[in-house]
PDB file of N, CA, C and O in Angstrom:
ATOM      1  N   UNK A   1    -104.773-145.049 -79.173  1.00  0.00           N
ATOM      2  CA  UNK A   1    -104.428-144.139 -78.114  1.00  0.00           C
ATOM      3  C   UNK A   1    -103.623-142.953 -78.636  1.00  0.00           C
ATOM      4  O   UNK A   1    -103.122-142.153 -77.845  1.00  0.00           O
ATOM      5  N   UNK A   2    -103.496-142.831 -79.924  1.00  0.00           N
ATOM      6  CA  UNK A   2    -102.677-141.767 -80.494  1.00  0.00           C
ATOM      7  C   UNK A   2    -103.333-140.394 -80.397  1.00  0.00           C
ATOM      8  O   UNK A   2    -102.653-139.380 -80.556  1.00  0.00           O
ATOM      9  N   UNK A   3    -104.618-140.339 -80.145  1.00  0.00           N
ATOM     10  CA  UNK A   3    -105.327-139.066 -80.062  1.00  0.00           C
ATOM     11  C   UNK A   3    -105.542-138.599 -78.622  1.00  0.00           C
ATOM     12  O   UNK A   3    -106.171-137.564 -78.404  1.00  0.00           O
ATOM     13  N   UNK A   4    -105.035-139.336 -77.643  1.00  0.00           N
ATOM     14  CA  UNK A   4    -105.208-138.942 -76.252  1.00  0.00           C
ATOM     15  C   UNK A   4    -104.506-137.624 -75.983  1.00  0.00           C
ATOM     16  O   UNK A   4    -103.392-137.390 -76.452  1.00  0.00           O
ATOM     17  N   UNK A   5    -105.169-136.773 -75.227  1.00  0.00           N
ATOM     18  CA  UNK A   5    -104.552-135.508 -74.834  1.00  0.00           C
ATOM     19  C   UNK A   5    -104.340-135.442 -73.330  1.00  0.00           C
ATOM     20  O   UNK A   5    -103.581-134.607 -72.840  1.00  0.00           O
ATOM     21  N   UNK A   6    -105.015-136.328 -72.597  1.00  0.00           N
ATOM     22  CA  UNK A   6    -104.908-136.324 -71.141  1.00  0.00           C
ATOM     23  C   UNK A   6    -105.287-137.699 -70.618  1.00  0.00           C
ATOM     24  O   UNK A   6    -106.217-138.322 -71.131  1.00  0.00           O
ATOM     25  N   UNK A   7    -104.581-138.179 -69.606  1.00  0.00           N
ATOM     26  CA  UNK A   7    -104.901-139.457 -68.978  1.00  0.00           C
ATOM     27  C   UNK A   7    -105.432-139.152 -67.588  1.00  0.00           C
ATOM     28  O   UNK A   7    -104.752-138.545 -66.761  1.00  0.00           O
ATOM     29  N   UNK A   8    -106.660-139.586 -67.348  1.00  0.00           N
ATOM     30  CA  UNK A   8    -107.327-139.262 -66.095  1.00  0.00           C
ATOM     31  C   UNK A   8    -107.513-140.478 -65.194  1.00  0.00           C
ATOM     32  O   UNK A   8    -108.268-140.415 -64.225  1.00  0.00           O
ATOM     33  N   UNK A   9    -106.835-141.584 -65.499  1.00  0.00           N
ATOM     34  CA  UNK A   9    -106.940-142.775 -64.665  1.00  0.00           C
ATOM     35  C   UNK A   9    -105.616-143.019 -63.957  1.00  0.00           C
ATOM     36  O   UNK A   9    -104.566-142.522 -64.364  1.00  0.00           O
ATOM     37  N   UNK A  10    -105.696-143.785 -62.904  1.00  0.00           N
ATOM     38  CA  UNK A  10    -104.507-144.093 -62.107  1.00  0.00           C
ATOM     39  C   UNK A  10    -103.979-145.474 -62.476  1.00  0.00           C
ATOM     40  O   UNK A  10    -104.692-146.270 -63.087  1.00  0.00           O
ATOM     41  N   UNK A  11    -102.738-145.760 -62.109  1.00  0.00           N
ATOM     42  CA  UNK A  11    -102.230-147.116 -62.328  1.00  0.00           C
ATOM     43  C   UNK A  11    -103.100-148.181 -61.661  1.00  0.00           C
ATOM     44  O   UNK A  11    -103.243-149.279 -62.197  1.00  0.00           O
ATOM     45  N   UNK A  12    -103.677-147.875 -60.511  1.00  0.00           N
ATOM     46  CA  UNK A  12    -104.564-148.818 -59.835  1.00  0.00           C
ATOM     47  C   UNK A  12    -105.797-149.138 -60.670  1.00  0.00           C
ATOM     48  O   UNK A  12    -106.241-150.285 -60.720  1.00  0.00           O
ATOM     49  N   UNK A  13    -106.344-148.128 -61.321  1.00  0.00           N
ATOM     50  CA  UNK A  13    -107.497-148.331 -62.195  1.00  0.00           C
ATOM     51  C   UNK A  13    -107.115-149.206 -63.381  1.00  0.00           C
ATOM     52  O   UNK A  13    -107.901-150.051 -63.811  1.00  0.00           O
ATOM     53  N   UNK A  14    -105.914-149.007 -63.909  1.00  0.00           N
ATOM     54  CA  UNK A  14    -105.433-149.821 -65.032  1.00  0.00           C
ATOM     55  C   UNK A  14    -105.331-151.274 -64.601  1.00  0.00           C
ATOM     56  O   UNK A  14    -105.790-152.165 -65.316  1.00  0.00           O
ATOM     57  N   UNK A  15    -104.737-151.525 -63.444  1.00  0.00           N
ATOM     58  CA  UNK A  15    -104.607-152.901 -62.947  1.00  0.00           C
ATOM     59  C   UNK A  15    -105.981-153.535 -62.722  1.00  0.00           C
ATOM     60  O   UNK A  15    -106.189-154.703 -63.052  1.00  0.00           O
ATOM     61  N   UNK A  16    -106.915-152.766 -62.162  1.00  0.00           N
ATOM     62  CA  UNK A  16    -108.265-153.284 -61.924  1.00  0.00           C
ATOM     63  C   UNK A  16    -108.956-153.609 -63.252  1.00  0.00           C
ATOM     64  O   UNK A  16    -109.590-154.657 -63.375  1.00  0.00           O
ATOM     65  N   UNK A  17    -108.844-152.734 -64.232  1.00  0.00           N
ATOM     66  CA  UNK A  17    -109.467-152.959 -65.542  1.00  0.00           C
ATOM     67  C   UNK A  17    -108.870-154.178 -66.230  1.00  0.00           C
ATOM     68  O   UNK A  17    -109.557-154.853 -66.996  1.00  0.00           O
ATOM     69  N   UNK A  18    -107.605-154.465 -65.968  1.00  0.00           N
ATOM     70  CA  UNK A  18    -106.957-155.609 -66.618  1.00  0.00           C
ATOM     71  C   UNK A  18    -107.557-156.934 -66.172  1.00  0.00           C
ATOM     72  O   UNK A  18    -107.398-157.946 -66.854  1.00  0.00           O
ATOM     73  N   UNK A  19    -108.234-156.937 -65.050  1.00  0.00           N
ATOM     74  CA  UNK A  19    -108.861-158.169 -64.554  1.00  0.00           C
ATOM     75  C   UNK A  19    -110.177-158.473 -65.266  1.00  0.00           C
ATOM     76  O   UNK A  19    -110.642-159.612 -65.256  1.00  0.00           O
ATOM     77  N   UNK A  20    -110.773-157.458 -65.882  1.00  0.00           N
ATOM     78  CA  UNK A  20    -112.027-157.659 -66.607  1.00  0.00           C
ATOM     79  C   UNK A  20    -111.734-158.354 -67.934  1.00  0.00           C
ATOM     80  O   UNK A  20    -110.707-158.104 -68.565  1.00  0.00           O
ATOM     81  N   UNK A  21    -112.629-159.208 -68.339  1.00  0.00           N
ATOM     82  CA  UNK A  21    -112.457-159.956 -69.583  1.00  0.00           C
ATOM     83  C   UNK A  21    -113.176-159.239 -70.726  1.00  0.00           C
ATOM     84  O   UNK A  21    -114.272-159.635 -71.123  1.00  0.00           O
ATOM     85  N   UNK A  22    -112.557-158.190 -71.249  1.00  0.00           N
ATOM     86  CA  UNK A  22    -113.130-157.444 -72.362  1.00  0.00           C
ATOM     87  C   UNK A  22    -112.985-158.200 -73.683  1.00  0.00           C
ATOM     88  O   UNK A  22    -113.815-158.057 -74.581  1.00  0.00           O
ATOM     89  N   UNK A  23    -111.935-158.996 -73.795  1.00  0.00           N
ATOM     90  CA  UNK A  23    -111.633-159.701 -75.034  1.00  0.00           C
ATOM     91  C   UNK A  23    -111.561-161.193 -74.759  1.00  0.00           C
ATOM     92  O   UNK A  23    -111.256-161.607 -73.641  1.00  0.00           O
ATOM     93  N   UNK A  24    -111.841-162.006 -75.778  1.00  0.00           N
ATOM     94  CA  UNK A  24    -111.705-163.444 -75.641  1.00  0.00           C
ATOM     95  C   UNK A  24    -110.233-163.788 -75.403  1.00  0.00           C
ATOM     96  O   UNK A  24    -109.359-163.241 -76.076  1.00  0.00           O
ATOM     97  N   UNK A  25    -109.949-164.680 -74.463  1.00  0.00           N
ATOM     98  CA  UNK A  25    -108.555-165.054 -74.202  1.00  0.00           C
ATOM     99  C   UNK A  25    -107.873-165.583 -75.461  1.00  0.00           C
ATOM    100  O   UNK A  25    -108.466-166.339 -76.231  1.00  0.00           O
ATOM    101  N   UNK A  26    -106.619-165.175 -75.658  1.00  0.00           N
ATOM    102  CA  UNK A  26    -105.820-165.650 -76.777  1.00  0.00           C
ATOM    103  C   UNK A  26    -105.977-164.867 -78.070  1.00  0.00           C
ATOM    104  O   UNK A  26    -105.185-165.046 -78.995  1.00  0.00           O
ATOM    105  N   UNK A  27    -106.982-164.003 -78.154  1.00  0.00           N
ATOM    106  CA  UNK A  27    -107.175-163.193 -79.356  1.00  0.00           C
ATOM    107  C   UNK A  27    -106.218-162.009 -79.296  1.00  0.00           C
ATOM    108  O   UNK A  27    -106.167-161.295 -78.295  1.00  0.00           O
ATOM    109  N   UNK A  28    -105.469-161.807 -80.360  1.00  0.00           N
ATOM    110  CA  UNK A  28    -104.492-160.715 -80.387  1.00  0.00           C
ATOM    111  C   UNK A  28    -105.169-159.354 -80.442  1.00  0.00           C
ATOM    112  O   UNK A  28    -106.108-159.140 -81.209  1.00  0.00           O
ATOM    113  N   UNK A  29    -104.676-158.439 -79.615  1.00  0.00           N
ATOM    114  CA  UNK A  29    -105.121-157.050 -79.613  1.00  0.00           C
ATOM    115  C   UNK A  29    -103.877-156.175 -79.632  1.00  0.00           C
ATOM    116  O   UNK A  29    -102.872-156.491 -78.996  1.00  0.00           O
ATOM    117  N   UNK A  30    -103.955-155.082 -80.362  1.00  0.00           N
ATOM    118  CA  UNK A  30    -102.829-154.151 -80.441  1.00  0.00           C
ATOM    119  C   UNK A  30    -103.287-152.778 -79.995  1.00  0.00           C
ATOM    120  O   UNK A  30    -104.366-152.320 -80.371  1.00  0.00           O
ATOM    121  N   UNK A  31    -102.471-152.131 -79.200  1.00  0.00           N
ATOM    122  CA  UNK A  31    -102.704-150.748 -78.792  1.00  0.00           C
ATOM    123  C   UNK A  31    -101.582-149.905 -79.361  1.00  0.00           C
ATOM    124  O   UNK A  31    -100.415-150.292 -79.292  1.00  0.00           O
ATOM    125  N   UNK A  32    -101.922-148.760 -79.920  1.00  0.00           N
ATOM    126  CA  UNK A  32    -100.922-147.853 -80.481  1.00  0.00           C
ATOM    127  C   UNK A  32    -100.933-146.589 -79.629  1.00  0.00           C
ATOM    128  O   UNK A  32    -101.955-145.911 -79.517  1.00  0.00           O
ATOM    129  N   UNK A  33     -99.791-146.281 -79.035  1.00  0.00           N
ATOM    130  CA  UNK A  33     -99.672-145.135 -78.133  1.00  0.00           C
ATOM    131  C   UNK A  33     -98.795-144.063 -78.772  1.00  0.00           C
ATOM    132  O   UNK A  33     -97.742-144.354 -79.340  1.00  0.00           O
ATOM    133  N   UNK A  34     -99.249-142.832 -78.666  1.00  0.00           N
ATOM    134  CA  UNK A  34     -98.542-141.727 -79.312  1.00  0.00           C
ATOM    135  C   UNK A  34     -97.507-141.026 -78.457  1.00  0.00           C
ATOM    136  O   UNK A  34     -96.679-140.283 -78.986  1.00  0.00           O
ATOM    137  N   UNK A  35     -97.528-141.240 -77.150  1.00  0.00           N
ATOM    138  CA  UNK A  35     -96.549-140.564 -76.294  1.00  0.00           C
ATOM    139  C   UNK A  35     -96.098-141.509 -75.175  1.00  0.00           C
ATOM    140  O   UNK A  35     -96.644-142.600 -75.014  1.00  0.00           O
ATOM    141  N   UNK A  36     -95.110-141.081 -74.418  1.00  0.00           N
ATOM    142  CA  UNK A  36     -94.516-141.941 -73.397  1.00  0.00           C
ATOM    143  C   UNK A  36     -95.499-142.332 -72.298  1.00  0.00           C
ATOM    144  O   UNK A  36     -95.509-143.483 -71.861  1.00  0.00           O
ATOM    145  N   UNK A  37     -96.319-141.393 -71.848  1.00  0.00           N
ATOM    146  CA  UNK A  37     -97.264-141.693 -70.770  1.00  0.00           C
ATOM    147  C   UNK A  37     -98.307-142.703 -71.244  1.00  0.00           C
ATOM    148  O   UNK A  37     -98.589-143.675 -70.544  1.00  0.00           O
ATOM    149  N   UNK A  38     -98.872-142.485 -72.408  1.00  0.00           N
ATOM    150  CA  UNK A  38     -99.845-143.424 -72.964  1.00  0.00           C
ATOM    151  C   UNK A  38     -99.223-144.796 -73.164  1.00  0.00           C
ATOM    152  O   UNK A  38     -99.833-145.818 -72.850  1.00  0.00           O
ATOM    153  N   UNK A  39     -98.003-144.811 -73.690  1.00  0.00           N
ATOM    154  CA  UNK A  39     -97.301-146.068 -73.908  1.00  0.00           C
ATOM    155  C   UNK A  39     -97.115-146.813 -72.585  1.00  0.00           C
ATOM    156  O   UNK A  39     -97.358-148.017 -72.506  1.00  0.00           O
ATOM    157  N   UNK A  40     -96.689-146.100 -71.563  1.00  0.00           N
ATOM    158  CA  UNK A  40     -96.471-146.722 -70.256  1.00  0.00           C
ATOM    159  C   UNK A  40     -97.741-147.291 -69.653  1.00  0.00           C
ATOM    160  O   UNK A  40     -97.742-148.403 -69.126  1.00  0.00           O
ATOM    161  N   UNK A  41     -98.820-146.531 -69.730  1.00  0.00           N
ATOM    162  CA  UNK A  41    -100.095-147.008 -69.192  1.00  0.00           C
ATOM    163  C   UNK A  41    -100.603-148.210 -69.995  1.00  0.00           C
ATOM    164  O   UNK A  41    -101.122-149.169 -69.423  1.00  0.00           O
ATOM    165  N   UNK A  42    -100.454-148.155 -71.310  1.00  0.00           N
ATOM    166  CA  UNK A  42    -100.887-149.268 -72.156  1.00  0.00           C
ATOM    167  C   UNK A  42    -100.061-150.516 -71.866  1.00  0.00           C
ATOM    168  O   UNK A  42    -100.610-151.617 -71.815  1.00  0.00           O
ATOM    169  N   UNK A  43     -98.761-150.364 -71.676  1.00  0.00           N
ATOM    170  CA  UNK A  43     -97.904-151.509 -71.340  1.00  0.00           C
ATOM    171  C   UNK A  43     -98.297-152.098 -69.993  1.00  0.00           C
ATOM    172  O   UNK A  43     -98.317-153.317 -69.824  1.00  0.00           O
ATOM    173  N   UNK A  44     -98.611-151.231 -69.034  1.00  0.00           N
ATOM    174  CA  UNK A  44     -99.042-151.709 -67.724  1.00  0.00           C
ATOM    175  C   UNK A  44    -100.316-152.553 -67.871  1.00  0.00           C
ATOM    176  O   UNK A  44    -100.438-153.618 -67.266  1.00  0.00           O
ATOM    177  N   UNK A  45    -101.249-152.068 -68.674  1.00  0.00           N
ATOM    178  CA  UNK A  45    -102.488-152.805 -68.921  1.00  0.00           C
ATOM    179  C   UNK A  45    -102.200-154.144 -69.614  1.00  0.00           C
ATOM    180  O   UNK A  45    -102.741-155.179 -69.226  1.00  0.00           O
ATOM    181  N   UNK A  46    -101.353-154.113 -70.630  1.00  0.00           N
ATOM    182  CA  UNK A  46    -101.035-155.334 -71.377  1.00  0.00           C
ATOM    183  C   UNK A  46    -100.370-156.372 -70.483  1.00  0.00           C
ATOM    184  O   UNK A  46    -100.730-157.549 -70.522  1.00  0.00           O
ATOM    185  N   UNK A  47     -99.418-155.951 -69.690  1.00  0.00           N
ATOM    186  CA  UNK A  47     -98.705-156.884 -68.811  1.00  0.00           C
ATOM    187  C   UNK A  47     -99.644-157.469 -67.766  1.00  0.00           C
ATOM    188  O   UNK A  47     -99.634-158.676 -67.520  1.00  0.00           O
ATOM    189  N   UNK A  48    -100.455-156.614 -67.150  1.00  0.00           N
ATOM    190  CA  UNK A  48    -101.398-157.095 -66.135  1.00  0.00           C
ATOM    191  C   UNK A  48    -102.455-158.011 -66.747  1.00  0.00           C
ATOM    192  O   UNK A  48    -102.925-158.935 -66.083  1.00  0.00           O
ATOM    193  N   UNK A  49    -102.833-157.771 -67.995  1.00  0.00           N
ATOM    194  CA  UNK A  49    -103.852-158.579 -68.674  1.00  0.00           C
ATOM    195  C   UNK A  49    -103.356-159.971 -69.033  1.00  0.00           C
ATOM    196  O   UNK A  49    -104.155-160.890 -69.210  1.00  0.00           O
ATOM    197  N   UNK A  50    -102.044-160.131 -69.142  1.00  0.00           N
ATOM    198  CA  UNK A  50    -101.494-161.441 -69.502  1.00  0.00           C
ATOM    199  C   UNK A  50    -101.928-162.525 -68.518  1.00  0.00           C
ATOM    200  O   UNK A  50    -102.157-163.665 -68.922  1.00  0.00           O
ATOM    201  N   UNK A  51    -102.042-162.186 -67.236  1.00  0.00           N
ATOM    202  CA  UNK A  51    -102.446-163.184 -66.237  1.00  0.00           C
ATOM    203  C   UNK A  51    -103.902-163.613 -66.409  1.00  0.00           C
ATOM    204  O   UNK A  51    -104.326-164.614 -65.832  1.00  0.00           O
ATOM    205  N   UNK A  52    -104.668-162.859 -67.202  1.00  0.00           N
ATOM    206  CA  UNK A  52    -106.061-163.195 -67.490  1.00  0.00           C
ATOM    207  C   UNK A  52    -106.205-163.878 -68.850  1.00  0.00           C
ATOM    208  O   UNK A  52    -107.318-164.070 -69.338  1.00  0.00           O
ATOM    209  N   UNK A  53    -105.083-164.240 -69.455  1.00  0.00           N
ATOM    210  CA  UNK A  53    -105.115-164.931 -70.741  1.00  0.00           C
ATOM    211  C   UNK A  53    -105.210-164.012 -71.947  1.00  0.00           C
ATOM    212  O   UNK A  53    -105.449-164.469 -73.064  1.00  0.00           O
ATOM    213  N   UNK A  54    -105.024-162.724 -71.725  1.00  0.00           N
ATOM    214  CA  UNK A  54    -105.109-161.758 -72.812  1.00  0.00           C
ATOM    215  C   UNK A  54    -103.784-161.695 -73.579  1.00  0.00           C
ATOM    216  O   UNK A  54    -102.717-161.918 -73.006  1.00  0.00           O
ATOM    217  N   UNK A  55    -103.860-161.394 -74.856  1.00  0.00           N
ATOM    218  CA  UNK A  55    -102.689-161.249 -75.709  1.00  0.00           C
ATOM    219  C   UNK A  55    -102.726-159.841 -76.292  1.00  0.00           C
ATOM    220  O   UNK A  55    -103.351-159.600 -77.324  1.00  0.00           O
ATOM    221  N   UNK A  56    -102.054-158.924 -75.621  1.00  0.00           N
ATOM    222  CA  UNK A  56    -102.072-157.515 -76.011  1.00  0.00           C
ATOM    223  C   UNK A  56    -100.634-157.028 -76.144  1.00  0.00           C
ATOM    224  O   UNK A  56     -99.811-157.252 -75.257  1.00  0.00           O
ATOM    225  N   UNK A  57    -100.340-156.367 -77.246  1.00  0.00           N
ATOM    226  CA  UNK A  57     -99.031-155.755 -77.456  1.00  0.00           C
ATOM    227  C   UNK A  57     -99.240-154.256 -77.672  1.00  0.00           C
ATOM    228  O   UNK A  57    -100.268-153.825 -78.193  1.00  0.00           O
ATOM    229  N   UNK A  58     -98.263-153.490 -77.269  1.00  0.00           N
ATOM    230  CA  UNK A  58     -98.332-152.031 -77.394  1.00  0.00           C
ATOM    231  C   UNK A  58     -97.267-151.587 -78.392  1.00  0.00           C
ATOM    232  O   UNK A  58     -96.129-152.055 -78.359  1.00  0.00           O
ATOM    233  N   UNK A  59     -97.654-150.688 -79.266  1.00  0.00           N
ATOM    234  CA  UNK A  59     -96.776-150.206 -80.331  1.00  0.00           C
ATOM    235  C   UNK A  59     -96.740-148.685 -80.349  1.00  0.00           C
ATOM    236  O   UNK A  59     -97.634-148.012 -79.836  1.00  0.00           O
ATOM    237  N   UNK A  60     -95.692-148.173 -80.949  1.00  0.00           N
ATOM    238  CA  UNK A  60     -95.561-146.726 -81.168  1.00  0.00           C
ATOM    239  C   UNK A  60     -96.115-146.309 -82.528  1.00  0.00           C
ATOM    240  O   UNK A  60     -96.554-145.174 -82.716  1.00  0.00           O
ATOM    241  N   UNK A  61     -96.084-147.257 -83.477  1.00  0.00           N
ATOM    242  CA  UNK A  61     -96.513-146.964 -84.844  1.00  0.00           C
ATOM    243  C   UNK A  61     -97.613-147.930 -85.270  1.00  0.00           C
ATOM    244  O   UNK A  61     -97.574-149.113 -84.931  1.00  0.00           O
ATOM    245  N   UNK A  62     -98.587-147.423 -86.008  1.00  0.00           N
ATOM    246  CA  UNK A  62     -99.695-148.230 -86.493  1.00  0.00           C
ATOM    247  C   UNK A  62     -99.212-149.367 -87.390  1.00  0.00           C
ATOM    248  O   UNK A  62     -99.772-150.463 -87.355  1.00  0.00           O
ATOM    249  N   UNK A  63     -98.185-149.119 -88.185  1.00  0.00           N
ATOM    250  CA  UNK A  63     -97.682-150.130 -89.103  1.00  0.00           C
ATOM    251  C   UNK A  63     -97.208-151.369 -88.358  1.00  0.00           C
ATOM    252  O   UNK A  63     -97.473-152.492 -88.787  1.00  0.00           O
ATOM    253  N   UNK A  64     -96.506-151.173 -87.242  1.00  0.00           N
ATOM    254  CA  UNK A  64     -96.038-152.305 -86.446  1.00  0.00           C
ATOM    255  C   UNK A  64     -97.192-153.104 -85.855  1.00  0.00           C
ATOM    256  O   UNK A  64     -97.146-154.333 -85.796  1.00  0.00           O
ATOM    257  N   UNK A  65     -98.224-152.395 -85.421  1.00  0.00           N
ATOM    258  CA  UNK A  65     -99.404-153.060 -84.868  1.00  0.00           C
ATOM    259  C   UNK A  65    -100.101-153.894 -85.939  1.00  0.00           C
ATOM    260  O   UNK A  65    -100.497-155.033 -85.688  1.00  0.00           O
ATOM    261  N   UNK A  66    -100.247-153.328 -87.122  1.00  0.00           N
ATOM    262  CA  UNK A  66    -100.885-154.056 -88.225  1.00  0.00           C
ATOM    263  C   UNK A  66    -100.093-155.303 -88.594  1.00  0.00           C
ATOM    264  O   UNK A  66    -100.671-156.363 -88.833  1.00  0.00           O
ATOM    265  N   UNK A  67     -98.785-155.177 -88.640  1.00  0.00           N
ATOM    266  CA  UNK A  67     -97.939-156.326 -88.979  1.00  0.00           C
ATOM    267  C   UNK A  67     -98.091-157.424 -87.932  1.00  0.00           C
ATOM    268  O   UNK A  67     -98.209-158.600 -88.278  1.00  0.00           O
ATOM    269  N   UNK A  68     -98.088-157.053 -86.668  1.00  0.00           N
ATOM    270  CA  UNK A  68     -98.218-158.037 -85.596  1.00  0.00           C
ATOM    271  C   UNK A  68     -99.579-158.726 -85.641  1.00  0.00           C
ATOM    272  O   UNK A  68     -99.686-159.921 -85.365  1.00  0.00           O
ATOM    273  N   UNK A  69    -100.616-157.967 -85.991  1.00  0.00           N
ATOM    274  CA  UNK A  69    -101.958-158.526 -86.100  1.00  0.00           C
ATOM    275  C   UNK A  69    -102.160-159.322 -87.385  1.00  0.00           C
ATOM    276  O   UNK A  69    -103.089-160.123 -87.489  1.00  0.00           O
ATOM    277  N   UNK A  70    -101.273-159.095 -88.371  1.00  0.00           N
ATOM    278  CA  UNK A  70    -101.395-159.785 -89.647  1.00  0.00           C
ATOM    279  C   UNK A  70    -102.526-159.259 -90.508  1.00  0.00           C
ATOM    280  O   UNK A  70    -103.175-160.012 -91.233  1.00  0.00           O
ATOM    281  N   UNK A  71    -102.757-157.934 -90.418  1.00  0.00           N
ATOM    282  CA  UNK A  71    -103.822-157.328 -91.224  1.00  0.00           C
ATOM    283  C   UNK A  71    -103.223-156.427 -92.296  1.00  0.00           C
ATOM    284  O   UNK A  71    -102.150-155.850 -92.122  1.00  0.00           O
ATOM    285  N   UNK A  72    -103.933-156.322 -93.393  1.00  0.00           N
ATOM    286  CA  UNK A  72    -103.485-155.458 -94.471  1.00  0.00           C
ATOM    287  C   UNK A  72    -104.133-154.081 -94.315  1.00  0.00           C
ATOM    288  O   UNK A  72    -105.031-153.893 -93.494  1.00  0.00           O
ATOM    289  N   UNK A  73    -103.672-153.143 -95.099  1.00  0.00           N
ATOM    290  CA  UNK A  73    -104.201-151.774 -95.063  1.00  0.00           C
ATOM    291  C   UNK A  73    -105.707-151.761 -95.316  1.00  0.00           C
ATOM    292  O   UNK A  73    -106.431-150.999 -94.675  1.00  0.00           O
ATOM    293  N   UNK A  74    -106.183-152.584 -96.228  1.00  0.00           N
ATOM    294  CA  UNK A  74    -107.599-152.567 -96.582  1.00  0.00           C
ATOM    295  C   UNK A  74    -108.475-153.259 -95.563  1.00  0.00           C
ATOM    296  O   UNK A  74    -109.664-152.957 -95.463  1.00  0.00           O
ATOM    297  N   UNK A  75    -107.902-154.198 -94.793  1.00  0.00           N
ATOM    298  CA  UNK A  75    -108.717-154.906 -93.818  1.00  0.00           C
ATOM    299  C   UNK A  75    -108.596-154.322 -92.416  1.00  0.00           C
ATOM    300  O   UNK A  75    -109.344-154.725 -91.526  1.00  0.00           O
ATOM    301  N   UNK A  76    -107.678-153.388 -92.194  1.00  0.00           N
ATOM    302  CA  UNK A  76    -107.482-152.808 -90.863  1.00  0.00           C
ATOM    303  C   UNK A  76    -108.619-151.866 -90.531  1.00  0.00           C
ATOM    304  O   UNK A  76    -109.137-151.149 -91.387  1.00  0.00           O
ATOM    305  N   UNK A  77    -108.987-151.889 -89.276  1.00  0.00           N
ATOM    306  CA  UNK A  77    -110.048-151.023 -88.794  1.00  0.00           C
ATOM    307  C   UNK A  77    -109.539-150.269 -87.583  1.00  0.00           C
ATOM    308  O   UNK A  77    -109.058-150.892 -86.637  1.00  0.00           O
ATOM    309  N   UNK A  78    -109.627-148.985 -87.580  1.00  0.00           N
ATOM    310  CA  UNK A  78    -109.185-148.180 -86.450  1.00  0.00           C
ATOM    311  C   UNK A  78    -110.395-147.784 -85.634  1.00  0.00           C
ATOM    312  O   UNK A  78    -111.380-147.264 -86.158  1.00  0.00           O
ATOM    313  N   UNK A  79    -110.301-148.041 -84.334  1.00  0.00           N
ATOM    314  CA  UNK A  79    -111.402-147.700 -83.429  1.00  0.00           C
ATOM    315  C   UNK A  79    -110.941-146.605 -82.506  1.00  0.00           C
ATOM    316  O   UNK A  79    -111.705-146.154 -81.653  1.00  0.00           O
TER     317      UNK A  79
END
């Protein structure tokens, strides 16, 4: 989320999306947010997703996300 320049979704859309099972329950996912608004929306998604069995953490820096995921520089993949 570090390249976002504009957020065009509402908090309601974030809560609704959190109910969808995009990821297998229990699999760690990390989101990296570059600004306060992105961070807040990502945290809202992560918190709402917890009730669906999702394990998502939000970070400010890529290094922290990689450490939490337990991936090295060579095995990390940025999408």
